[in-house]
PDB file of N, CA, C and O in Angstrom:
ATOM      1  N   UNK A   1      40.186   5.692 -26.999  1.00  0.00           N
ATOM      2  CA  UNK A   1      38.843   5.514 -25.972  1.00  0.00           C
ATOM      3  C   UNK A   1      37.745   5.274 -27.030  1.00  0.00           C
ATOM      4  O   UNK A   1      37.087   4.234 -27.053  1.00  0.00           O
ATOM      5  N   UNK A   2      37.589   6.225 -27.852  1.00  0.00           N
ATOM      6  CA  UNK A   2      36.571   6.328 -28.545  1.00  0.00           C
ATOM      7  C   UNK A   2      36.316   4.976 -29.348  1.00  0.00           C
ATOM      8  O   UNK A   2      35.291   4.297 -29.296  1.00  0.00           O
ATOM      9  N   UNK A   3      37.552   4.704 -30.159  1.00  0.00           N
ATOM     10  CA  UNK A   3      37.424   3.476 -30.949  1.00  0.00           C
ATOM     11  C   UNK A   3      36.977   2.173 -30.185  1.00  0.00           C
ATOM     12  O   UNK A   3      36.321   1.209 -30.581  1.00  0.00           O
ATOM     13  N   UNK A   4      37.595   2.479 -28.849  1.00  0.00           N
ATOM     14  CA  UNK A   4      37.363   0.963 -28.020  1.00  0.00           C
ATOM     15  C   UNK A   4      35.809   0.939 -27.670  1.00  0.00           C
ATOM     16  O   UNK A   4      35.179  -0.110 -27.808  1.00  0.00           O
ATOM     17  N   UNK A   5      35.335   1.840 -27.319  1.00  0.00           N
ATOM     18  CA  UNK A   5      34.027   2.076 -27.050  1.00  0.00           C
ATOM     19  C   UNK A   5      32.856   1.817 -28.129  1.00  0.00           C
ATOM     20  O   UNK A   5      31.750   1.305 -27.955  1.00  0.00           O
ATOM     21  N   UNK A   6      33.462   2.343 -29.322  1.00  0.00           N
ATOM     22  CA  UNK A   6      32.527   1.689 -30.421  1.00  0.00           C
ATOM     23  C   UNK A   6      32.534   0.266 -30.872  1.00  0.00           C
ATOM     24  O   UNK A   6      31.720  -0.170 -31.686  1.00  0.00           O
ATOM     25  N   UNK A   7      33.607  -0.544 -30.241  1.00  0.00           N
ATOM     26  CA  UNK A   7      33.842  -1.963 -30.758  1.00  0.00           C
ATOM     27  C   UNK A   7      32.638  -2.574 -30.495  1.00  0.00           C
ATOM     28  O   UNK A   7      31.878  -2.184 -29.609  1.00  0.00           O
ATOM     29  N   UNK A   8      32.405  -3.578 -31.267  1.00  0.00           N
ATOM     30  CA  UNK A   8      33.016  -4.382 -32.321  1.00  0.00           C
ATOM     31  C   UNK A   8      32.583  -3.553 -33.675  1.00  0.00           C
ATOM     32  O   UNK A   8      32.799  -4.165 -34.721  1.00  0.00           O
ATOM     33  N   UNK A   9      32.115  -2.499 -33.774  1.00  0.00           N
ATOM     34  CA  UNK A   9      31.810  -1.791 -34.877  1.00  0.00           C
ATOM     35  C   UNK A   9      32.282  -0.246 -34.910  1.00  0.00           C
ATOM     36  O   UNK A   9      31.534   0.722 -34.774  1.00  0.00           O
ATOM     37  N   UNK A  10      33.573  -0.216 -35.103  1.00  0.00           N
ATOM     38  CA  UNK A  10      34.492   1.203 -35.159  1.00  0.00           C
ATOM     39  C   UNK A  10      33.931   1.720 -36.134  1.00  0.00           C
ATOM     40  O   UNK A  10      33.284   1.102 -36.980  1.00  0.00           O
ATOM     41  N   UNK A  11      34.189   3.267 -36.097  1.00  0.00           N
ATOM     42  CA  UNK A  11      34.113   4.030 -37.083  1.00  0.00           C
ATOM     43  C   UNK A  11      34.965   3.536 -38.365  1.00  0.00           C
ATOM     44  O   UNK A  11      36.064   3.008 -38.197  1.00  0.00           O
ATOM     45  N   UNK A  12      34.435   3.721 -39.605  1.00  0.00           N
ATOM     46  CA  UNK A  12      35.588   3.564 -40.761  1.00  0.00           C
ATOM     47  C   UNK A  12      35.650   2.124 -40.688  1.00  0.00           C
ATOM     48  O   UNK A  12      36.477   1.821 -41.548  1.00  0.00           O
ATOM     49  N   UNK A  13      35.265   1.152 -40.181  1.00  0.00           N
ATOM     50  CA  UNK A  13      35.577  -0.259 -40.407  1.00  0.00           C
ATOM     51  C   UNK A  13      35.770  -0.759 -41.964  1.00  0.00           C
ATOM     52  O   UNK A  13      34.970  -0.585 -42.884  1.00  0.00           O
ATOM     53  N   UNK A  14      36.887  -1.345 -42.009  1.00  0.00           N
ATOM     54  CA  UNK A  14      37.085  -1.639 -43.430  1.00  0.00           C
ATOM     55  C   UNK A  14      37.298  -0.536 -44.605  1.00  0.00           C
ATOM     56  O   UNK A  14      36.914  -0.669 -45.767  1.00  0.00           O
ATOM     57  N   UNK A  15      37.957   0.527 -44.088  1.00  0.00           N
ATOM     58  CA  UNK A  15      38.130   1.773 -45.001  1.00  0.00           C
ATOM     59  C   UNK A  15      39.663   2.023 -44.783  1.00  0.00           C
ATOM     60  O   UNK A  15      40.330   1.488 -43.898  1.00  0.00           O
ATOM     61  N   UNK A  16      40.132   2.925 -45.730  1.00  0.00           N
ATOM     62  CA  UNK A  16      41.426   3.369 -45.544  1.00  0.00           C
ATOM     63  C   UNK A  16      41.346   4.495 -44.491  1.00  0.00           C
ATOM     64  O   UNK A  16      42.363   4.737 -43.841  1.00  0.00           O
ATOM     65  N   UNK A  17      40.303   5.150 -44.287  1.00  0.00           N
ATOM     66  CA  UNK A  17      40.388   6.164 -43.254  1.00  0.00           C
ATOM     67  C   UNK A  17      40.597   5.198 -41.909  1.00  0.00           C
ATOM     68  O   UNK A  17      41.519   5.476 -41.143  1.00  0.00           O
ATOM     69  N   UNK A  18      39.894   4.278 -41.686  1.00  0.00           N
ATOM     70  CA  UNK A  18      39.827   3.698 -40.467  1.00  0.00           C
ATOM     71  C   UNK A  18      41.334   3.139 -40.152  1.00  0.00           C
ATOM     72  O   UNK A  18      41.909   3.227 -39.068  1.00  0.00           O
ATOM     73  N   UNK A  19      41.909   2.462 -41.520  1.00  0.00           N
ATOM     74  CA  UNK A  19      43.501   2.085 -41.200  1.00  0.00           C
ATOM     75  C   UNK A  19      44.368   2.963 -40.698  1.00  0.00           C
ATOM     76  O   UNK A  19      45.256   2.739 -39.875  1.00  0.00           O
ATOM     77  N   UNK A  20      44.022   4.209 -41.338  1.00  0.00           N
ATOM     78  CA  UNK A  20      44.898   5.259 -40.963  1.00  0.00           C
ATOM     79  C   UNK A  20      44.747   5.637 -39.397  1.00  0.00           C
ATOM     80  O   UNK A  20      45.674   5.848 -38.615  1.00  0.00           O
ATOM     81  N   UNK A  21      43.562   5.667 -39.164  1.00  0.00           N
ATOM     82  CA  UNK A  21      43.082   6.079 -37.848  1.00  0.00           C
ATOM     83  C   UNK A  21      43.826   5.356 -36.588  1.00  0.00           C
ATOM     84  O   UNK A  21      44.317   5.822 -35.560  1.00  0.00           O
ATOM     85  N   UNK A  22      43.703   3.967 -37.112  1.00  0.00           N
ATOM     86  CA  UNK A  22      44.115   3.193 -36.130  1.00  0.00           C
ATOM     87  C   UNK A  22      45.578   2.975 -36.120  1.00  0.00           C
ATOM     88  O   UNK A  22      46.106   2.570 -35.085  1.00  0.00           O
ATOM     89  N   UNK A  23      46.232   3.192 -37.107  1.00  0.00           N
ATOM     90  CA  UNK A  23      47.698   3.091 -37.298  1.00  0.00           C
ATOM     91  C   UNK A  23      48.288   4.664 -36.578  1.00  0.00           C
ATOM     92  O   UNK A  23      49.421   4.766 -36.108  1.00  0.00           O
ATOM     93  N   UNK A  24      47.402   5.672 -36.605  1.00  0.00           N
ATOM     94  CA  UNK A  24      48.071   6.804 -36.189  1.00  0.00           C
ATOM     95  C   UNK A  24      47.824   6.815 -34.311  1.00  0.00           C
ATOM     96  O   UNK A  24      48.541   7.250 -33.411  1.00  0.00           O
ATOM     97  N   UNK A  25      46.587   6.182 -34.297  1.00  0.00           N
ATOM     98  CA  UNK A  25      46.420   5.925 -32.645  1.00  0.00           C
ATOM     99  C   UNK A  25      47.550   5.050 -31.935  1.00  0.00           C
ATOM    100  O   UNK A  25      48.018   5.343 -30.835  1.00  0.00           O
ATOM    101  N   UNK A  26      47.981   3.813 -32.779  1.00  0.00           N
ATOM    102  CA  UNK A  26      48.895   2.889 -32.203  1.00  0.00           C
ATOM    103  C   UNK A  26      50.267   3.748 -31.994  1.00  0.00           C
ATOM    104  O   UNK A  26      50.853   3.826 -30.914  1.00  0.00           O
ATOM    105  N   UNK A  27      50.696   4.396 -33.236  1.00  0.00           N
ATOM    106  CA  UNK A  27      51.935   5.048 -33.386  1.00  0.00           C
ATOM    107  C   UNK A  27      52.044   6.013 -31.989  1.00  0.00           C
ATOM    108  O   UNK A  27      52.860   5.878 -31.077  1.00  0.00           O
ATOM    109  N   UNK A  28      51.047   6.952 -32.097  1.00  0.00           N
ATOM    110  CA  UNK A  28      51.245   7.997 -30.859  1.00  0.00           C
ATOM    111  C   UNK A  28      51.027   7.616 -29.499  1.00  0.00           C
ATOM    112  O   UNK A  28      51.269   8.377 -28.561  1.00  0.00           O
ATOM    113  N   UNK A  29      50.521   6.317 -29.351  1.00  0.00           N
ATOM    114  CA  UNK A  29      50.467   5.548 -27.923  1.00  0.00           C
ATOM    115  C   UNK A  29      52.187   5.405 -27.741  1.00  0.00           C
ATOM    116  O   UNK A  29      52.915   5.996 -26.943  1.00  0.00           O
ATOM    117  N   UNK A  30      52.471   4.588 -28.590  1.00  0.00           N
ATOM    118  CA  UNK A  30      53.888   4.023 -28.704  1.00  0.00           C
ATOM    119  C   UNK A  30      54.878   5.070 -28.342  1.00  0.00           C
ATOM    120  O   UNK A  30      55.767   4.777 -27.543  1.00  0.00           O
ATOM    121  N   UNK A  31      54.793   6.583 -28.991  1.00  0.00           N
ATOM    122  CA  UNK A  31      55.563   7.436 -28.832  1.00  0.00           C
ATOM    123  C   UNK A  31      55.453   7.889 -27.350  1.00  0.00           C
ATOM    124  O   UNK A  31      56.364   7.840 -26.523  1.00  0.00           O
ATOM    125  N   UNK A  32      54.083   8.374 -27.136  1.00  0.00           N
ATOM    126  CA  UNK A  32      53.890   8.919 -25.905  1.00  0.00           C
ATOM    127  C   UNK A  32      54.192   8.298 -24.706  1.00  0.00           C
ATOM    128  O   UNK A  32      54.524   9.004 -23.753  1.00  0.00           O
ATOM    129  N   UNK A  33      54.120   6.852 -24.571  1.00  0.00           N
ATOM    130  CA  UNK A  33      54.298   5.912 -23.446  1.00  0.00           C
ATOM    131  C   UNK A  33      55.999   5.662 -23.513  1.00  0.00           C
ATOM    132  O   UNK A  33      56.722   5.792 -22.526  1.00  0.00           O
ATOM    133  N   UNK A  34      56.462   5.300 -24.806  1.00  0.00           N
ATOM    134  CA  UNK A  34      57.820   4.841 -24.926  1.00  0.00           C
ATOM    135  C   UNK A  34      58.620   5.697 -24.574  1.00  0.00           C
ATOM    136  O   UNK A  34      59.365   5.375 -23.649  1.00  0.00           O
ATOM    137  N   UNK A  35      58.754   6.970 -25.116  1.00  0.00           N
ATOM    138  CA  UNK A  35      59.731   8.072 -25.123  1.00  0.00           C
ATOM    139  C   UNK A  35      60.076   8.574 -23.633  1.00  0.00           C
ATOM    140  O   UNK A  35      61.221   8.906 -23.327  1.00  0.00           O
ATOM    141  N   UNK A  36      59.079   8.602 -22.800  1.00  0.00           N
ATOM    142  CA  UNK A  36      59.469   9.145 -21.706  1.00  0.00           C
ATOM    143  C   UNK A  36      60.070   7.669 -20.561  1.00  0.00           C
ATOM    144  O   UNK A  36      60.756   7.815 -19.549  1.00  0.00           O
ATOM    145  N   UNK A  37      59.668   6.631 -20.999  1.00  0.00           N
ATOM    146  CA  UNK A  37      60.385   5.441 -20.570  1.00  0.00           C
ATOM    147  C   UNK A  37      61.693   5.471 -20.613  1.00  0.00           C
ATOM    148  O   UNK A  37      62.433   5.269 -19.650  1.00  0.00           O
ATOM    149  N   UNK A  38      62.121   5.794 -22.039  1.00  0.00           N
ATOM    150  CA  UNK A  38      63.488   5.734 -22.431  1.00  0.00           C
ATOM    151  C   UNK A  38      64.392   6.988 -21.898  1.00  0.00           C
ATOM    152  O   UNK A  38      65.616   6.864 -21.858  1.00  0.00           O
ATOM    153  N   UNK A  39      63.778   8.153 -21.506  1.00  0.00           N
ATOM    154  CA  UNK A  39      64.337   9.077 -20.882  1.00  0.00           C
ATOM    155  C   UNK A  39      64.565   8.892 -19.241  1.00  0.00           C
ATOM    156  O   UNK A  39      65.357   9.493 -18.516  1.00  0.00           O
ATOM    157  N   UNK A  40      63.799   8.068 -18.975  1.00  0.00           N
ATOM    158  CA  UNK A  40      63.862   7.945 -17.382  1.00  0.00           C
ATOM    159  C   UNK A  40      64.825   6.904 -17.099  1.00  0.00           C
ATOM    160  O   UNK A  40      65.488   6.985 -16.065  1.00  0.00           O
ATOM    161  N   UNK A  41      65.003   5.790 -18.017  1.00  0.00           N
ATOM    162  CA  UNK A  41      65.972   4.789 -18.082  1.00  0.00           C
ATOM    163  C   UNK A  41      67.455   5.327 -18.190  1.00  0.00           C
ATOM    164  O   UNK A  41      68.425   4.916 -17.553  1.00  0.00           O
ATOM    165  N   UNK A  42      67.420   6.275 -19.078  1.00  0.00           N
ATOM    166  CA  UNK A  42      69.140   6.783 -19.210  1.00  0.00           C
ATOM    167  C   UNK A  42      69.327   7.824 -17.855  1.00  0.00           C
ATOM    168  O   UNK A  42      70.349   7.884 -17.171  1.00  0.00           O
ATOM    169  N   UNK A  43      68.312   8.476 -17.683  1.00  0.00           N
ATOM    170  CA  UNK A  43      68.725   9.030 -16.148  1.00  0.00           C
ATOM    171  C   UNK A  43      68.825   8.155 -15.009  1.00  0.00           C
ATOM    172  O   UNK A  43      69.536   8.520 -14.073  1.00  0.00           O
ATOM    173  N   UNK A  44      68.176   6.981 -14.946  1.00  0.00           N
ATOM    174  CA  UNK A  44      68.466   6.085 -13.831  1.00  0.00           C
ATOM    175  C   UNK A  44      69.945   5.285 -14.325  1.00  0.00           C
ATOM    176  O   UNK A  44      70.643   4.855 -13.407  1.00  0.00           O
ATOM    177  N   UNK A  45      70.259   5.152 -15.252  1.00  0.00           N
ATOM    178  CA  UNK A  45      71.290   4.487 -15.716  1.00  0.00           C
ATOM    179  C   UNK A  45      72.540   5.562 -15.244  1.00  0.00           C
ATOM    180  O   UNK A  45      73.559   5.075 -14.754  1.00  0.00           O
ATOM    181  N   UNK A  46      72.453   6.600 -15.361  1.00  0.00           N
ATOM    182  CA  UNK A  46      73.524   7.696 -15.359  1.00  0.00           C
ATOM    183  C   UNK A  46      73.577   7.956 -13.561  1.00  0.00           C
ATOM    184  O   UNK A  46      74.593   8.364 -12.997  1.00  0.00           O
ATOM    185  N   UNK A  47      72.588   7.707 -13.011  1.00  0.00           N
ATOM    186  CA  UNK A  47      72.909   8.334 -11.593  1.00  0.00           C
ATOM    187  C   UNK A  47      72.602   7.392 -10.548  1.00  0.00           C
ATOM    188  O   UNK A  47      72.417   7.864  -9.427  1.00  0.00           O
ATOM    189  N   UNK A  48      72.510   6.080 -10.717  1.00  0.00           N
ATOM    190  CA  UNK A  48      72.317   4.966  -9.846  1.00  0.00           C
ATOM    191  C   UNK A  48      73.006   3.795 -10.340  1.00  0.00           C
ATOM    192  O   UNK A  48      73.023   3.425 -11.514  1.00  0.00           O
ATOM    193  N   UNK A  49      73.624   3.191  -9.268  1.00  0.00           N
ATOM    194  CA  UNK A  49      74.263   1.708  -9.547  1.00  0.00           C
ATOM    195  C   UNK A  49      73.423   0.694  -9.952  1.00  0.00           C
ATOM    196  O   UNK A  49      73.420   0.224 -11.090  1.00  0.00           O
ATOM    197  N   UNK A  50      72.769   0.377  -9.122  1.00  0.00           N
ATOM    198  CA  UNK A  50      71.867  -0.667  -9.409  1.00  0.00           C
ATOM    199  C   UNK A  50      70.207  -0.142  -9.643  1.00  0.00           C
ATOM    200  O   UNK A  50      69.225  -0.772  -9.249  1.00  0.00           O
ATOM    201  N   UNK A  51      70.184   0.856 -10.208  1.00  0.00           N
ATOM    202  CA  UNK A  51      68.988   1.420 -10.463  1.00  0.00           C
ATOM    203  C   UNK A  51      68.228   0.597 -12.059  1.00  0.00           C
ATOM    204  O   UNK A  51      67.027   0.471 -12.296  1.00  0.00           O
ATOM    205  N   UNK A  52      69.066   0.280 -12.684  1.00  0.00           N
ATOM    206  CA  UNK A  52      68.603  -0.379 -13.945  1.00  0.00           C
ATOM    207  C   UNK A  52      67.914  -1.772 -13.691  1.00  0.00           C
ATOM    208  O   UNK A  52      66.977  -2.201 -14.364  1.00  0.00           O
ATOM    209  N   UNK A  53      68.520  -2.439 -12.600  1.00  0.00           N
ATOM    210  CA  UNK A  53      67.944  -3.634 -12.193  1.00  0.00           C
ATOM    211  C   UNK A  53      66.592  -3.345 -11.843  1.00  0.00           C
ATOM    212  O   UNK A  53      65.691  -3.995 -12.373  1.00  0.00           O
ATOM    213  N   UNK A  54      66.279  -2.230 -10.811  1.00  0.00           N
ATOM    214  CA  UNK A  54      64.882  -1.955 -10.140  1.00  0.00           C
ATOM    215  C   UNK A  54      64.031  -1.462 -11.133  1.00  0.00           C
ATOM    216  O   UNK A  54      62.808  -1.571 -11.057  1.00  0.00           O
ATOM    217  N   UNK A  55      64.715  -0.836 -12.215  1.00  0.00           N
ATOM    218  CA  UNK A  55      63.772  -0.006 -13.096  1.00  0.00           C
ATOM    219  C   UNK A  55      63.236  -0.923 -14.123  1.00  0.00           C
ATOM    220  O   UNK A  55      62.132  -0.725 -14.631  1.00  0.00           O
ATOM    221  N   UNK A  56      64.030  -1.972 -14.458  1.00  0.00           N
ATOM    222  CA  UNK A  56      63.556  -3.122 -15.018  1.00  0.00           C
ATOM    223  C   UNK A  56      62.429  -3.870 -14.678  1.00  0.00           C
ATOM    224  O   UNK A  56      61.480  -4.176 -15.401  1.00  0.00           O
ATOM    225  N   UNK A  57      62.686  -4.210 -13.172  1.00  0.00           N
ATOM    226  CA  UNK A  57      61.717  -4.942 -12.534  1.00  0.00           C
ATOM    227  C   UNK A  57      60.310  -4.123 -12.381  1.00  0.00           C
ATOM    228  O   UNK A  57      59.261  -4.756 -12.493  1.00  0.00           O
ATOM    229  N   UNK A  58      60.289  -2.972 -12.171  1.00  0.00           N
ATOM    230  CA  UNK A  58      59.311  -1.863 -12.219  1.00  0.00           C
ATOM    231  C   UNK A  58      58.238  -1.892 -13.598  1.00  0.00           C
ATOM    232  O   UNK A  58      57.013  -1.845 -13.707  1.00  0.00           O
ATOM    233  N   UNK A  59      59.265  -1.984 -14.475  1.00  0.00           N
ATOM    234  CA  UNK A  59      58.357  -1.759 -15.904  1.00  0.00           C
ATOM    235  C   UNK A  59      57.918  -3.173 -16.058  1.00  0.00           C
ATOM    236  O   UNK A  59      56.746  -3.266 -16.423  1.00  0.00           O
ATOM    237  N   UNK A  60      58.573  -4.350 -15.868  1.00  0.00           N
ATOM    238  CA  UNK A  60      57.915  -5.838 -16.029  1.00  0.00           C
ATOM    239  C   UNK A  60      56.930  -5.891 -15.259  1.00  0.00           C
ATOM    240  O   UNK A  60      55.971  -6.545 -15.667  1.00  0.00           O
ATOM    241  N   UNK A  61      56.832  -5.261 -13.960  1.00  0.00           N
ATOM    242  CA  UNK A  61      55.647  -5.453 -13.027  1.00  0.00           C
ATOM    243  C   UNK A  61      54.583  -4.886 -13.753  1.00  0.00           C
ATOM    244  O   UNK A  61      53.523  -5.490 -13.916  1.00  0.00           O
ATOM    245  N   UNK A  62      54.859  -3.481 -14.310  1.00  0.00           N
ATOM    246  CA  UNK A  62      54.104  -2.396 -14.729  1.00  0.00           C
ATOM    247  C   UNK A  62      53.397  -3.194 -16.029  1.00  0.00           C
ATOM    248  O   UNK A  62      52.166  -3.228 -16.030  1.00  0.00           O
ATOM    249  N   UNK A  63      53.974  -3.710 -16.916  1.00  0.00           N
ATOM    250  CA  UNK A  63      53.554  -4.387 -17.857  1.00  0.00           C
ATOM    251  C   UNK A  63      52.614  -5.842 -17.499  1.00  0.00           C
ATOM    252  O   UNK A  63      51.822  -6.320 -18.311  1.00  0.00           O
ATOM    253  N   UNK A  64      52.811  -6.274 -16.483  1.00  0.00           N
ATOM    254  CA  UNK A  64      52.115  -7.598 -16.071  1.00  0.00           C
ATOM    255  C   UNK A  64      50.793  -6.853 -15.812  1.00  0.00           C
ATOM    256  O   UNK A  64      49.801  -7.472 -15.428  1.00  0.00           O
TER     257      UNK A  64
END
């Protein structure tokens, strides 16, 4: 949020520190949001016959 609020002049713009900062933020966001989604999908697949369809629908609507 800090980097977004500082846009269009984020801290460390055009520096190696800034590149590492943005990369770290994107990777941590991907892991923190993607891993729980994977765990929930595995749980739904194991315990519900039509659950994967509805889980996929909910994920796509959430992405929309």
